[in-house]
C-alpha beads as a LAMMPS data file, in Angstrom:
LAMMPS data file: protein, C-alpha beads

428 atoms
427 bonds

1 atom types
1 bond types

-500.0 500.0 xlo xhi
-500.0 500.0 ylo yhi
-500.0 500.0 zlo zhi

Masses

1 110.0

Atoms # bond

1 1 1 424.163 -457.459 -451.621
2 1 1 421.066 -457.820 -453.773
3 1 1 418.179 -455.410 -453.358
4 1 1 414.969 -456.912 -452.018
5 1 1 413.192 -456.103 -455.286
6 1 1 415.752 -458.290 -457.114
7 1 1 415.288 -461.401 -454.957
8 1 1 413.774 -464.495 -456.517
9 1 1 410.790 -466.254 -455.006
10 1 1 413.072 -468.952 -453.630
11 1 1 415.436 -466.381 -452.096
12 1 1 412.493 -464.579 -450.496
13 1 1 411.248 -467.863 -449.065
14 1 1 414.645 -468.681 -447.524
15 1 1 415.005 -465.166 -446.111
16 1 1 411.498 -465.367 -444.636
17 1 1 412.385 -468.623 -442.875
18 1 1 415.560 -467.098 -441.444
19 1 1 413.716 -463.989 -440.240
20 1 1 410.973 -466.065 -438.627
21 1 1 413.670 -467.755 -436.548
22 1 1 415.091 -464.350 -435.507
23 1 1 411.602 -463.147 -434.559
24 1 1 411.136 -466.148 -432.284
25 1 1 414.489 -465.480 -430.602
26 1 1 413.521 -461.844 -429.985
27 1 1 410.210 -462.924 -428.505
28 1 1 412.086 -464.867 -425.813
29 1 1 413.685 -461.633 -424.542
30 1 1 410.331 -460.525 -423.031
31 1 1 411.086 -456.874 -423.770
32 1 1 409.117 -453.876 -422.511
33 1 1 410.533 -450.814 -424.293
34 1 1 408.629 -447.610 -425.071
35 1 1 409.513 -445.434 -428.076
36 1 1 406.010 -444.089 -428.614
37 1 1 406.510 -440.439 -427.579
38 1 1 409.273 -437.890 -427.953
39 1 1 410.047 -437.520 -424.266
40 1 1 413.350 -436.363 -422.766
41 1 1 415.281 -439.114 -421.010
42 1 1 416.311 -439.074 -417.348
43 1 1 419.786 -437.748 -418.172
44 1 1 418.238 -434.775 -419.948
45 1 1 415.923 -434.051 -417.036
46 1 1 418.871 -434.262 -414.646
47 1 1 420.495 -431.354 -416.518
48 1 1 417.882 -428.972 -415.109
49 1 1 417.833 -430.041 -411.460
50 1 1 419.432 -426.746 -410.346
51 1 1 416.226 -425.096 -411.535
52 1 1 414.660 -426.511 -408.366
53 1 1 417.017 -424.639 -406.044
54 1 1 417.636 -421.390 -407.919
55 1 1 414.939 -419.821 -405.722
56 1 1 414.398 -420.431 -402.006
57 1 1 412.712 -418.709 -399.068
58 1 1 415.496 -416.136 -398.923
59 1 1 415.269 -415.184 -402.617
60 1 1 414.192 -411.754 -403.760
61 1 1 410.906 -412.339 -405.581
62 1 1 410.412 -408.690 -406.508
63 1 1 410.895 -407.906 -410.213
64 1 1 412.756 -404.863 -411.452
65 1 1 409.461 -403.046 -412.092
66 1 1 408.345 -403.708 -408.506
67 1 1 406.076 -406.680 -409.232
68 1 1 405.885 -409.159 -406.347
69 1 1 405.895 -412.580 -408.019
70 1 1 404.049 -414.080 -405.043
71 1 1 400.949 -412.009 -405.783
72 1 1 398.442 -411.372 -408.553
73 1 1 399.261 -409.342 -411.648
74 1 1 401.311 -409.150 -414.834
75 1 1 398.793 -410.696 -417.227
76 1 1 401.264 -411.175 -420.080
77 1 1 404.143 -412.362 -417.909
78 1 1 406.836 -410.566 -415.914
79 1 1 409.059 -408.277 -417.921
80 1 1 412.210 -410.325 -417.283
81 1 1 410.568 -413.502 -418.635
82 1 1 409.212 -411.678 -421.677
83 1 1 412.690 -410.314 -422.383
84 1 1 414.210 -413.796 -422.094
85 1 1 411.586 -415.380 -424.337
86 1 1 411.761 -412.471 -426.796
87 1 1 415.454 -413.151 -427.467
88 1 1 414.721 -416.887 -427.604
89 1 1 411.904 -416.358 -430.138
90 1 1 413.662 -413.525 -432.015
91 1 1 410.786 -411.105 -431.475
92 1 1 410.145 -407.766 -429.784
93 1 1 409.217 -407.816 -426.098
94 1 1 405.950 -405.969 -426.722
95 1 1 404.859 -408.765 -429.074
96 1 1 405.348 -411.549 -426.510
97 1 1 402.841 -413.069 -424.084
98 1 1 403.901 -415.605 -421.433
99 1 1 401.418 -418.334 -420.541
100 1 1 401.565 -421.440 -418.363
101 1 1 403.603 -424.579 -418.900
102 1 1 402.444 -425.765 -422.335
103 1 1 402.516 -424.256 -425.830
104 1 1 400.006 -426.925 -426.915
105 1 1 397.600 -425.462 -424.376
106 1 1 398.156 -421.992 -425.880
107 1 1 397.359 -423.336 -429.364
108 1 1 394.192 -424.943 -428.038
109 1 1 393.272 -421.624 -426.422
110 1 1 393.734 -419.752 -429.704
111 1 1 391.446 -422.206 -431.493
112 1 1 388.936 -421.935 -428.651
113 1 1 388.930 -418.126 -428.780
114 1 1 388.420 -418.164 -432.551
115 1 1 385.673 -420.755 -432.142
116 1 1 383.760 -418.852 -429.468
117 1 1 384.567 -415.173 -430.085
118 1 1 386.093 -414.931 -433.559
119 1 1 389.371 -413.220 -434.412
120 1 1 389.600 -409.420 -434.382
121 1 1 385.862 -408.935 -434.907
122 1 1 385.287 -411.758 -437.392
123 1 1 382.405 -414.217 -437.146
124 1 1 383.043 -416.894 -434.486
125 1 1 384.060 -420.104 -436.187
126 1 1 381.342 -422.014 -434.342
127 1 1 378.707 -419.993 -436.238
128 1 1 380.121 -420.830 -439.664
129 1 1 378.815 -423.735 -441.778
130 1 1 382.313 -425.104 -442.332
131 1 1 385.802 -424.498 -440.911
132 1 1 388.873 -426.075 -442.526
133 1 1 392.540 -426.328 -441.573
134 1 1 395.508 -427.216 -443.747
135 1 1 397.672 -429.966 -442.286
136 1 1 401.181 -430.646 -443.633
137 1 1 401.659 -434.417 -443.536
138 1 1 403.139 -436.269 -441.909
139 1 1 402.694 -433.918 -438.978
140 1 1 402.109 -433.561 -435.243
141 1 1 399.286 -435.781 -434.026
142 1 1 398.269 -433.407 -431.211
143 1 1 397.700 -430.568 -433.677
144 1 1 395.316 -432.804 -435.574
145 1 1 393.605 -433.898 -432.355
146 1 1 392.693 -430.268 -431.597
147 1 1 391.001 -429.909 -434.973
148 1 1 389.193 -433.197 -434.518
149 1 1 387.961 -432.082 -431.081
150 1 1 386.315 -428.994 -432.605
151 1 1 385.030 -430.726 -435.722
152 1 1 387.351 -428.721 -437.988
153 1 1 387.818 -430.377 -441.378
154 1 1 391.472 -431.203 -442.068
155 1 1 393.080 -431.120 -445.509
156 1 1 396.342 -432.968 -446.130
157 1 1 399.225 -430.910 -447.540
158 1 1 402.215 -433.010 -448.683
159 1 1 405.567 -432.224 -447.058
160 1 1 408.979 -432.165 -448.695
161 1 1 412.467 -431.350 -447.457
162 1 1 411.761 -427.640 -448.014
163 1 1 408.383 -427.576 -446.263
164 1 1 404.717 -427.907 -447.273
165 1 1 403.570 -427.911 -450.898
166 1 1 403.149 -424.142 -451.221
167 1 1 401.440 -424.290 -454.622
168 1 1 398.595 -426.165 -452.961
169 1 1 398.640 -423.965 -449.848
170 1 1 398.435 -420.754 -451.891
171 1 1 395.615 -422.125 -454.050
172 1 1 393.438 -423.321 -451.159
173 1 1 394.020 -420.263 -448.990
174 1 1 393.249 -417.773 -451.773
175 1 1 390.145 -419.546 -453.107
176 1 1 388.302 -420.814 -450.016
177 1 1 387.277 -418.528 -447.144
178 1 1 386.417 -421.538 -444.972
179 1 1 390.162 -422.325 -444.790
180 1 1 391.019 -420.626 -441.492
181 1 1 394.518 -421.833 -440.702
182 1 1 397.469 -424.108 -441.220
183 1 1 399.578 -426.037 -438.722
184 1 1 403.334 -425.592 -439.101
185 1 1 406.355 -427.013 -437.277
186 1 1 408.882 -425.039 -439.327
187 1 1 412.158 -426.204 -437.814
188 1 1 413.110 -429.871 -437.358
189 1 1 409.482 -430.731 -438.092
190 1 1 407.571 -433.453 -436.301
191 1 1 408.115 -436.186 -437.466
192 1 1 410.302 -435.730 -440.576
193 1 1 412.815 -433.362 -439.008
194 1 1 412.627 -431.089 -442.059
195 1 1 413.233 -427.329 -441.867
196 1 1 411.327 -424.865 -444.047
197 1 1 413.436 -423.148 -446.699
198 1 1 413.699 -419.370 -447.022
199 1 1 411.591 -419.539 -450.182
200 1 1 408.846 -421.472 -448.381
201 1 1 408.726 -418.976 -445.515
202 1 1 408.636 -416.025 -447.929
203 1 1 405.685 -417.630 -449.690
204 1 1 403.940 -417.983 -446.332
205 1 1 404.641 -414.327 -445.622
206 1 1 403.051 -413.272 -448.923
207 1 1 399.907 -415.400 -448.590
208 1 1 396.714 -413.595 -449.574
209 1 1 393.980 -415.555 -447.803
210 1 1 390.369 -415.109 -448.806
211 1 1 389.461 -415.323 -445.086
212 1 1 390.507 -412.233 -443.115
213 1 1 390.715 -414.420 -439.989
214 1 1 393.120 -416.963 -441.514
215 1 1 396.097 -417.623 -439.236
216 1 1 399.343 -419.546 -439.607
217 1 1 399.829 -421.570 -436.404
218 1 1 403.637 -421.468 -436.311
219 1 1 404.718 -424.027 -433.699
220 1 1 408.450 -423.378 -433.378
221 1 1 408.861 -426.169 -430.836
222 1 1 412.435 -427.071 -431.768
223 1 1 413.963 -423.646 -432.346
224 1 1 417.151 -424.376 -430.330
225 1 1 417.075 -428.183 -430.439
226 1 1 420.166 -428.849 -432.538
227 1 1 422.076 -432.134 -432.480
228 1 1 425.392 -430.597 -433.488
229 1 1 427.510 -427.745 -432.186
230 1 1 429.002 -426.702 -435.519
231 1 1 426.925 -423.932 -437.185
232 1 1 427.260 -425.564 -440.599
233 1 1 425.596 -428.723 -439.237
234 1 1 422.583 -426.824 -437.930
235 1 1 419.381 -425.735 -439.680
236 1 1 418.401 -422.057 -439.658
237 1 1 415.131 -420.374 -440.606
238 1 1 413.871 -416.890 -441.328
239 1 1 411.948 -415.290 -438.471
240 1 1 408.414 -415.218 -439.847
241 1 1 406.842 -412.414 -437.800
242 1 1 409.592 -409.979 -438.787
243 1 1 409.244 -411.027 -442.430
244 1 1 405.453 -410.513 -442.236
245 1 1 405.946 -407.016 -440.845
246 1 1 408.346 -406.161 -443.671
247 1 1 405.678 -406.830 -446.311
248 1 1 402.761 -405.291 -444.393
249 1 1 401.144 -408.637 -443.506
250 1 1 401.825 -408.829 -439.732
251 1 1 398.495 -410.207 -438.511
252 1 1 398.606 -413.503 -440.432
253 1 1 400.695 -415.507 -437.933
254 1 1 400.534 -416.806 -434.360
255 1 1 403.963 -418.031 -433.282
256 1 1 404.362 -420.484 -430.375
257 1 1 407.280 -421.790 -428.323
258 1 1 408.028 -423.157 -424.866
259 1 1 410.840 -424.372 -422.641
260 1 1 409.237 -427.792 -422.170
261 1 1 411.979 -429.822 -423.890
262 1 1 414.644 -427.409 -422.660
263 1 1 414.093 -427.964 -418.938
264 1 1 411.149 -429.887 -417.425
265 1 1 408.215 -430.814 -419.682
266 1 1 405.058 -429.829 -417.844
267 1 1 406.924 -427.331 -415.664
268 1 1 408.293 -424.963 -418.273
269 1 1 406.913 -421.691 -419.585
270 1 1 405.068 -421.237 -422.868
271 1 1 404.932 -418.131 -425.002
272 1 1 403.127 -416.642 -427.958
273 1 1 404.468 -413.996 -430.326
274 1 1 402.089 -412.042 -432.553
275 1 1 401.438 -408.658 -434.115
276 1 1 400.280 -405.630 -432.115
277 1 1 396.712 -406.119 -433.364
278 1 1 396.672 -409.809 -432.483
279 1 1 398.170 -409.194 -429.033
280 1 1 395.503 -406.593 -428.306
281 1 1 392.748 -408.972 -429.416
282 1 1 394.155 -411.885 -427.412
283 1 1 394.661 -409.869 -424.217
284 1 1 391.005 -408.802 -424.349
285 1 1 390.001 -412.417 -423.683
286 1 1 393.033 -413.362 -421.616
287 1 1 392.192 -410.831 -418.908
288 1 1 388.872 -412.631 -418.369
289 1 1 390.466 -416.059 -418.455
290 1 1 393.173 -415.438 -415.835
291 1 1 394.665 -412.843 -413.515
292 1 1 398.117 -414.078 -414.424
293 1 1 400.164 -417.228 -414.796
294 1 1 402.861 -418.618 -412.491
295 1 1 405.243 -415.684 -412.069
296 1 1 407.412 -417.544 -409.549
297 1 1 408.112 -420.164 -412.213
298 1 1 408.799 -417.425 -414.749
299 1 1 411.306 -415.809 -412.372
300 1 1 412.862 -419.214 -411.674
301 1 1 413.578 -419.622 -415.392
302 1 1 415.036 -416.125 -415.634
303 1 1 417.387 -416.728 -412.701
304 1 1 418.430 -420.128 -414.038
305 1 1 419.020 -419.350 -417.730
306 1 1 419.781 -415.615 -417.318
307 1 1 419.870 -414.961 -421.078
308 1 1 419.814 -416.535 -424.518
309 1 1 423.438 -417.635 -424.195
310 1 1 422.464 -419.527 -421.057
311 1 1 419.741 -421.364 -422.986
312 1 1 422.115 -422.184 -425.859
313 1 1 424.798 -423.491 -423.472
314 1 1 422.175 -425.658 -421.789
315 1 1 421.024 -427.059 -425.143
316 1 1 424.579 -428.105 -426.017
317 1 1 424.370 -430.470 -423.036
318 1 1 421.129 -431.899 -424.428
319 1 1 422.801 -432.397 -427.815
320 1 1 425.647 -434.344 -426.216
321 1 1 423.080 -436.809 -424.836
322 1 1 420.850 -437.039 -427.913
323 1 1 423.345 -437.000 -430.768
324 1 1 424.664 -440.569 -430.121
325 1 1 421.089 -441.866 -430.064
326 1 1 420.150 -440.303 -433.386
327 1 1 423.409 -441.425 -434.957
328 1 1 422.812 -444.947 -433.678
329 1 1 419.483 -444.967 -435.519
330 1 1 421.031 -443.573 -438.707
331 1 1 423.916 -446.052 -438.641
332 1 1 421.677 -449.022 -437.835
333 1 1 419.258 -448.207 -440.642
334 1 1 422.118 -447.624 -443.080
335 1 1 423.728 -450.944 -442.180
336 1 1 420.628 -453.133 -441.897
337 1 1 418.075 -451.669 -444.286
338 1 1 419.955 -450.046 -447.166
339 1 1 419.306 -453.040 -449.436
340 1 1 415.525 -452.742 -448.997
341 1 1 414.877 -450.427 -451.904
342 1 1 411.241 -449.722 -451.033
343 1 1 411.949 -448.078 -447.650
344 1 1 413.588 -444.782 -446.682
345 1 1 414.162 -442.611 -443.620
346 1 1 414.984 -439.020 -442.790
347 1 1 418.226 -437.823 -441.178
348 1 1 417.382 -434.621 -439.289
349 1 1 420.016 -432.411 -437.681
350 1 1 417.846 -431.576 -434.694
351 1 1 414.455 -431.994 -433.056
352 1 1 413.088 -435.173 -431.517
353 1 1 411.999 -437.498 -434.307
354 1 1 412.986 -439.476 -437.379
355 1 1 410.472 -440.480 -440.037
356 1 1 410.698 -444.013 -441.349
357 1 1 408.827 -444.748 -444.569
358 1 1 408.091 -448.442 -444.886
359 1 1 406.960 -450.283 -447.984
360 1 1 403.449 -449.091 -448.787
361 1 1 400.801 -451.054 -446.951
362 1 1 403.082 -452.339 -444.170
363 1 1 403.402 -449.646 -441.465
364 1 1 400.525 -450.928 -439.332
365 1 1 401.844 -454.487 -439.528
366 1 1 405.350 -453.352 -438.525
367 1 1 404.100 -451.394 -435.517
368 1 1 401.848 -454.269 -434.431
369 1 1 404.634 -456.845 -434.738
370 1 1 407.068 -454.621 -432.791
371 1 1 404.471 -454.282 -430.036
372 1 1 404.082 -458.051 -429.996
373 1 1 407.843 -458.289 -429.398
374 1 1 407.777 -455.720 -426.576
375 1 1 408.723 -452.510 -428.396
376 1 1 406.004 -449.861 -428.375
377 1 1 406.035 -447.339 -431.242
378 1 1 403.714 -444.468 -432.115
379 1 1 400.626 -445.882 -433.794
380 1 1 400.919 -446.083 -437.561
381 1 1 398.820 -443.335 -439.095
382 1 1 399.111 -441.058 -436.045
383 1 1 401.062 -438.496 -438.073
384 1 1 398.067 -437.946 -440.367
385 1 1 394.628 -436.386 -439.793
386 1 1 392.059 -438.880 -438.593
387 1 1 394.923 -441.426 -438.172
388 1 1 394.663 -442.253 -441.868
389 1 1 397.974 -442.544 -443.683
390 1 1 396.855 -443.115 -447.282
391 1 1 399.998 -445.138 -448.010
392 1 1 400.171 -446.960 -444.639
393 1 1 403.879 -446.182 -444.771
394 1 1 405.006 -443.578 -442.225
395 1 1 406.328 -444.603 -438.800
396 1 1 407.519 -441.988 -436.324
397 1 1 410.730 -443.094 -434.619
398 1 1 411.365 -441.405 -431.250
399 1 1 414.904 -442.246 -430.039
400 1 1 415.175 -439.749 -427.163
401 1 1 413.635 -441.529 -424.163
402 1 1 415.298 -445.003 -424.058
403 1 1 418.823 -445.465 -422.767
404 1 1 421.405 -446.046 -425.489
405 1 1 421.477 -449.760 -424.598
406 1 1 417.687 -450.081 -424.691
407 1 1 417.605 -448.157 -427.951
408 1 1 420.093 -450.583 -429.484
409 1 1 417.848 -453.519 -428.548
410 1 1 414.719 -451.726 -429.762
411 1 1 416.373 -451.005 -433.093
412 1 1 417.352 -454.667 -433.439
413 1 1 413.683 -455.545 -433.061
414 1 1 412.586 -452.789 -435.438
415 1 1 414.915 -453.620 -438.325
416 1 1 414.208 -457.343 -437.994
417 1 1 410.469 -456.683 -438.103
418 1 1 410.830 -454.329 -441.078
419 1 1 412.727 -457.010 -442.976
420 1 1 410.233 -459.709 -442.016
421 1 1 407.078 -457.736 -442.875
422 1 1 408.599 -456.504 -446.150
423 1 1 409.628 -459.997 -447.209
424 1 1 406.231 -461.345 -446.209
425 1 1 404.537 -458.698 -448.344
426 1 1 406.821 -459.366 -451.317
427 1 1 406.444 -463.126 -450.987
428 1 1 402.665 -462.845 -450.907

Bonds

1 1 1 2
2 1 2 3
3 1 3 4
4 1 4 5
5 1 5 6
6 1 6 7
7 1 7 8
8 1 8 9
9 1 9 10
10 1 10 11
11 1 11 12
12 1 12 13
13 1 13 14
14 1 14 15
15 1 15 16
16 1 16 17
17 1 17 18
18 1 18 19
19 1 19 20
20 1 20 21
21 1 21 22
22 1 22 23
23 1 23 24
24 1 24 25
25 1 25 26
26 1 26 27
27 1 27 28
28 1 28 29
29 1 29 30
30 1 30 31
31 1 31 32
32 1 32 33
33 1 33 34
34 1 34 35
35 1 35 36
36 1 36 37
37 1 37 38
38 1 38 39
39 1 39 40
40 1 40 41
41 1 41 42
42 1 42 43
43 1 43 44
44 1 44 45
45 1 45 46
46 1 46 47
47 1 47 48
48 1 48 49
49 1 49 50
50 1 50 51
51 1 51 52
52 1 52 53
53 1 53 54
54 1 54 55
55 1 55 56
56 1 56 57
57 1 57 58
58 1 58 59
59 1 59 60
60 1 60 61
61 1 61 62
62 1 62 63
63 1 63 64
64 1 64 65
65 1 65 66
66 1 66 67
67 1 67 68
68 1 68 69
69 1 69 70
70 1 70 71
71 1 71 72
72 1 72 73
73 1 73 74
74 1 74 75
75 1 75 76
76 1 76 77
77 1 77 78
78 1 78 79
79 1 79 80
80 1 80 81
81 1 81 82
82 1 82 83
83 1 83 84
84 1 84 85
85 1 85 86
86 1 86 87
87 1 87 88
88 1 88 89
89 1 89 90
90 1 90 91
91 1 91 92
92 1 92 93
93 1 93 94
94 1 94 95
95 1 95 96
96 1 96 97
97 1 97 98
98 1 98 99
99 1 99 100
100 1 100 101
101 1 101 102
102 1 102 103
103 1 103 104
104 1 104 105
105 1 105 106
106 1 106 107
107 1 107 108
108 1 108 109
109 1 109 110
110 1 110 111
111 1 111 112
112 1 112 113
113 1 113 114
114 1 114 115
115 1 115 116
116 1 116 117
117 1 117 118
118 1 118 119
119 1 119 120
120 1 120 121
121 1 121 122
122 1 122 123
123 1 123 124
124 1 124 125
125 1 125 126
126 1 126 127
127 1 127 128
128 1 128 129
129 1 129 130
130 1 130 131
131 1 131 132
132 1 132 133
133 1 133 134
134 1 134 135
135 1 135 136
136 1 136 137
137 1 137 138
138 1 138 139
139 1 139 140
140 1 140 141
141 1 141 142
142 1 142 143
143 1 143 144
144 1 144 145
145 1 145 146
146 1 146 147
147 1 147 148
148 1 148 149
149 1 149 150
150 1 150 151
151 1 151 152
152 1 152 153
153 1 153 154
154 1 154 155
155 1 155 156
156 1 156 157
157 1 157 158
158 1 158 159
159 1 159 160
160 1 160 161
161 1 161 162
162 1 162 163
163 1 163 164
164 1 164 165
165 1 165 166
166 1 166 167
167 1 167 168
168 1 168 169
169 1 169 170
170 1 170 171
171 1 171 172
172 1 172 173
173 1 173 174
174 1 174 175
175 1 175 176
176 1 176 177
177 1 177 178
178 1 178 179
179 1 179 180
180 1 180 181
181 1 181 182
182 1 182 183
183 1 183 184
184 1 184 185
185 1 185 186
186 1 186 187
187 1 187 188
188 1 188 189
189 1 189 190
190 1 190 191
191 1 191 192
192 1 192 193
193 1 193 194
194 1 194 195
195 1 195 196
196 1 196 197
197 1 197 198
198 1 198 199
199 1 199 200
200 1 200 201
201 1 201 202
202 1 202 203
203 1 203 204
204 1 204 205
205 1 205 206
206 1 206 207
207 1 207 208
208 1 208 209
209 1 209 210
210 1 210 211
211 1 211 212
212 1 212 213
213 1 213 214
214 1 214 215
215 1 215 216
216 1 216 217
217 1 217 218
218 1 218 219
219 1 219 220
220 1 220 221
221 1 221 222
222 1 222 223
223 1 223 224
224 1 224 225
225 1 225 226
226 1 226 227
227 1 227 228
228 1 228 229
229 1 229 230
230 1 230 231
231 1 231 232
232 1 232 233
233 1 233 234
234 1 234 235
235 1 235 236
236 1 236 237
237 1 237 238
238 1 238 239
239 1 239 240
240 1 240 241
241 1 241 242
242 1 242 243
243 1 243 244
244 1 244 245
245 1 245 246
246 1 246 247
247 1 247 248
248 1 248 249
249 1 249 250
250 1 250 251
251 1 251 252
252 1 252 253
253 1 253 254
254 1 254 255
255 1 255 256
256 1 256 257
257 1 257 258
258 1 258 259
259 1 259 260
260 1 260 261
261 1 261 262
262 1 262 263
263 1 263 264
264 1 264 265
265 1 265 266
266 1 266 267
267 1 267 268
268 1 268 269
269 1 269 270
270 1 270 271
271 1 271 272
272 1 272 273
273 1 273 274
274 1 274 275
275 1 275 276
276 1 276 277
277 1 277 278
278 1 278 279
279 1 279 280
280 1 280 281
281 1 281 282
282 1 282 283
283 1 283 284
284 1 284 285
285 1 285 286
286 1 286 287
287 1 287 288
288 1 288 289
289 1 289 290
290 1 290 291
291 1 291 292
292 1 292 293
293 1 293 294
294 1 294 295
295 1 295 296
296 1 296 297
297 1 297 298
298 1 298 299
299 1 299 300
300 1 300 301
301 1 301 302
302 1 302 303
303 1 303 304
304 1 304 305
305 1 305 306
306 1 306 307
307 1 307 308
308 1 308 309
309 1 309 310
310 1 310 311
311 1 311 312
312 1 312 313
313 1 313 314
314 1 314 315
315 1 315 316
316 1 316 317
317 1 317 318
318 1 318 319
319 1 319 320
320 1 320 321
321 1 321 322
322 1 322 323
323 1 323 324
324 1 324 325
325 1 325 326
326 1 326 327
327 1 327 328
328 1 328 329
329 1 329 330
330 1 330 331
331 1 331 332
332 1 332 333
333 1 333 334
334 1 334 335
335 1 335 336
336 1 336 337
337 1 337 338
338 1 338 339
339 1 339 340
340 1 340 341
341 1 341 342
342 1 342 343
343 1 343 344
344 1 344 345
345 1 345 346
346 1 346 347
347 1 347 348
348 1 348 349
349 1 349 350
350 1 350 351
351 1 351 352
352 1 352 353
353 1 353 354
354 1 354 355
355 1 355 356
356 1 356 357
357 1 357 358
358 1 358 359
359 1 359 360
360 1 360 361
361 1 361 362
362 1 362 363
363 1 363 364
364 1 364 365
365 1 365 366
366 1 366 367
367 1 367 368
368 1 368 369
369 1 369 370
370 1 370 371
371 1 371 372
372 1 372 373
373 1 373 374
374 1 374 375
375 1 375 376
376 1 376 377
377 1 377 378
378 1 378 379
379 1 379 380
380 1 380 381
381 1 381 382
382 1 382 383
383 1 383 384
384 1 384 385
385 1 385 386
386 1 386 387
387 1 387 388
388 1 388 389
389 1 389 390
390 1 390 391
391 1 391 392
392 1 392 393
393 1 393 394
394 1 394 395
395 1 395 396
396 1 396 397
397 1 397 398
398 1 398 399
399 1 399 400
400 1 400 401
401 1 401 402
402 1 402 403
403 1 403 404
404 1 404 405
405 1 405 406
406 1 406 407
407 1 407 408
408 1 408 409
409 1 409 410
410 1 410 411
411 1 411 412
412 1 412 413
413 1 413 414
414 1 414 415
415 1 415 416
416 1 416 417
417 1 417 418
418 1 418 419
419 1 419 420
420 1 420 421
421 1 421 422
422 1 422 423
423 1 423 424
424 1 424 425
425 1 425 426
426 1 426 427
427 1 427 428
């Protein structure tokens, strides 16, 4: 089969006519399918229903240290929950804080504290003439939204299969004291699904920022979200906080995680891991902010999962549901789009997303045309600061939420639209 770049004008014209007919046939289906967010599907949510009954009115709600989970107290979370999350995050219990239901909320809180109070005695960011953040792109739109909310200037850092461009990161961090942080999704990144290499993480660990209050915002959202059971088919990363401690640079990182895509999004527990100095600084403000988060929910998670092995066994059930969906996307793209030599896509081994890179200048048109045909995708440009993809190329594909049958239909629409918009662009 000829590549699209090899087609003659006449061949492009004939293909365009054929695709226009297919578009009209798809329009008659009156679809209403949503692939715009990386949400768990109903079958995934059903996996955790026993979480609702693991505690009842007859349950013992007293922790092993005597804490009554029905009452005030335990600012950083009950000991049992901190132990569970410590094994999950690969950190020491004393370096863990348990929050509410959302790690995104914890990240927002850390920015807010830096903005209002400063970090460990530094000048509050709100009193500085300029605050900048480094943003690996494509990246997580909600990270960028936090920066935009506070008026923090965002700087694009190109991503590759091994992580962000560390030459650029090291240069900017060492030369500019207004660079205060960097967003990172180090494992099965959003949206590419890339995992940072050992070399990349070691370069993060050895950063020498000009700003003493520079922090790596390490959002390890997909730490146990593998698609495959076999160890050789899974991605693994170095634990950054431990590596930072080894080289005497422990304060440089805030590490975040939650159980939101493990059990119930919005009803999970979120956690932060940080150095002793950072934990002390954070608790100083936390004790004013709250008397303690939902300890009953923390205990519920402890009783349900019991330990790290319980979490891993639970995630194998998630993988059984998600793996066919991701493989359907991979196989469909391979079959339908491999002859379009100006597009590409990632093939992650875990996480929630796949990045599709369309022909430059066509992503917005593809998303708009899919919406017109009843398939809603994440807005083109959403994976970049200020919603500005300089190439108008990246489209985040989220295959988790639709049923396998709906996903098959949505992919039929997507590949047809990609072909049509690409041909239209080439023909023009």
